C-alpha atoms as one frame of an Amber mdcrd trajectory, in Angstrom:
protein
  -2.811 -24.871   5.126  -0.540 -21.723   4.529   0.464 -19.756   2.253   4.798
 -19.058   2.449   6.027 -16.386   0.508   9.961 -15.810   0.608  11.905 -13.068
   0.332  13.005 -13.071  -3.877   9.243 -13.235  -4.110   8.161  -9.834  -2.579
   6.798  -6.912  -3.910   9.769  -4.403  -3.752   8.995  -0.304  -4.801  11.223
   2.605  -4.073  10.356   5.735  -1.448   8.774   8.314  -3.503  11.541  10.292
  -0.946  14.137   8.149  -1.758  14.904   7.584   1.556  14.515   3.862   1.069
  12.581   0.411  -0.341   9.625  -1.480   0.979   9.147  -4.734   0.239   5.526
  -5.332  -0.143   5.270  -9.249   1.536   1.029  -9.671   1.105  -1.931  -7.343
   1.147  -5.442  -8.658   1.680  -6.344  -9.300  -2.223  -9.826  -9.706  -1.606
 -10.995  -6.282  -1.072 -11.082  -3.308  -2.888  -9.465  -0.700  -1.603  -7.844
  -3.371   0.206  -8.489  -3.993   4.137  -4.635  -4.484   4.745  -0.721  -5.286
   3.312   2.353  -6.503   5.026   5.880  -4.971   3.819   9.250  -4.842   5.346
  11.240  -1.651   5.080  14.998  -0.637   4.457  15.535   2.511   6.185  18.493
   4.161   4.384  17.484   7.643   5.470  15.744   9.981   7.775  12.882  11.639
   6.286   8.957  11.766   6.716   6.912   8.542   6.305   3.945   8.208   3.432
   1.069   9.322   5.390  -2.216   6.413   4.801  -5.792   8.339   5.428  -8.060
   6.166   7.225  -5.773   3.547   7.954  -3.527   2.156  10.886   0.389   0.781
  11.142   2.110  -1.926  13.457   6.020  -1.311  13.215   8.115  -3.607  13.676
  11.902  -2.890  13.958  13.357  -6.269  12.922  16.716  -5.353  12.435  19.232
  -2.175  13.624  18.975   0.236  16.999  15.244   1.413  16.027  13.884   4.058
  14.823  12.527   7.746  16.996   9.328   8.983  14.888   8.568  13.060  15.973
   4.932  13.455  15.218   3.150  16.755  15.780   2.082  14.869  19.930   5.427
  14.268  20.303   8.299  11.644  19.392   7.160   7.725  19.775  10.769   5.159
  19.840   9.981   2.453  17.957  12.698   0.185  19.061  14.371  -3.828  17.781
  11.485  -6.923  18.758   8.540  -4.001  20.507   5.932  -3.417  17.703   4.112
  -0.120  17.724   0.697   0.894  17.274  -0.173   4.444  15.885  -2.607   5.974
  13.623  -1.250   5.973   9.393  -3.081   9.633   9.557  -0.470  11.077  11.824
   2.343  12.872  10.287   5.833  11.339  11.601   9.694  12.354  10.522  11.913
   9.556  10.770  14.970   9.430  12.758  17.369   6.360  12.854  19.254   5.976
  15.874  22.772   4.760  14.892  21.596   3.461  11.702  19.972   2.571   8.770
  16.789   0.010   9.531  14.311  -2.862   8.398  11.054  -2.797   9.610   7.739
  -5.355   9.476   4.955  -3.408   8.553   1.154  -3.921   8.837  -0.612  -1.301
   7.639  -4.095  -1.700   8.319  -8.061   0.072   7.914  -9.530  -0.267  11.865
 -12.395  -0.389  10.606 -11.990  -3.764   8.942  -9.799  -5.904  11.466  -8.578
  -5.358  14.703  -5.348  -7.021  14.523  -1.984  -7.981  16.754   1.385  -8.286
  16.834   3.688 -10.423  18.746   7.630 -11.046  18.672   8.057 -15.060  20.390
  11.861 -15.927  21.393  11.679 -18.998  21.126  11.610 -22.498  21.988   8.423
 -21.974  22.393   5.135 -23.681  20.746   1.931 -21.760  20.532  -1.584 -22.521
  18.260  -1.793 -20.385  15.228  -6.001 -20.203  16.473  -8.678 -19.809  14.320
  -8.266 -16.495  12.560  -6.025 -15.317   9.652  -2.038 -15.627  11.330   0.993
 -14.727   9.940   4.029 -15.544  10.403   7.466 -13.861   9.699  10.764 -16.392
  10.398  13.781 -14.009  11.303  16.317 -16.140  12.742  16.095 -19.717  13.223
  13.498 -22.442  12.778  10.048 -21.832  12.941   7.938 -24.216  11.795   4.314
 -24.165  10.715   2.606 -27.478  11.008   4.976 -29.477   9.273   6.478 -26.742
   7.252   9.827 -24.989   8.306  10.291 -21.642   7.147  13.267 -20.432   5.686
  14.969 -17.452   7.255  13.142 -14.310   5.659   9.788 -16.083   4.745   6.164
 -14.956   5.849   3.237 -17.577   6.085   0.274 -17.214   5.936  -2.484 -19.013
   6.959  -5.240 -20.631   9.535  -4.895 -23.204  11.988  -1.826 -25.298  13.239
   0.410 -25.833  15.718   3.551 -23.139  15.757   6.733 -24.693  16.921   9.752
 -21.724  17.614  13.178 -23.016  17.944  15.279 -22.486  20.170  16.859 -18.833
  20.202  15.118 -19.105  17.010  12.522 -15.105  16.584   9.458 -14.704  14.716
   6.871 -12.187  14.857   3.551 -13.140  14.560   0.802 -11.196  12.708  -3.001
 -11.971  13.329  -5.184 -10.238  11.054  -8.355 -11.734  12.837
């Protein structure tokens, strides 16, 4: 059984630095503090990322040309549909590549879970597996079990088949 969240049900919060907004999709409600949070960020200005002590991130650009993430160790290139993992403790100064960007963020406690993020372009059919799995329908027809996801919707659940139609694109988050 999958829980489906559509964009109008995301919780939107402006950033403290005024550089964008975050649409919280879901978080682990079973633990305090939470072990994971999935959100979509709208980046409209260059600037610093929030620091998340003790946590890690996987960022996937889903709209726009990408971000250059300047860190003390060099520049990380966040490009469209290429998940990028890095420490939430790393100070990041973000620079947009050719304008505004939307990105899917998984922020998680690496002591509690070992997640993965992958982008699937259709046509494809895959087994969701036994662990908790999230699916963002970015475009086209994405079906989880018997349920077709609206564009922009996110489904979270376990098991079943994920069918990605021709020219469709989804982001799969495996939480374990």
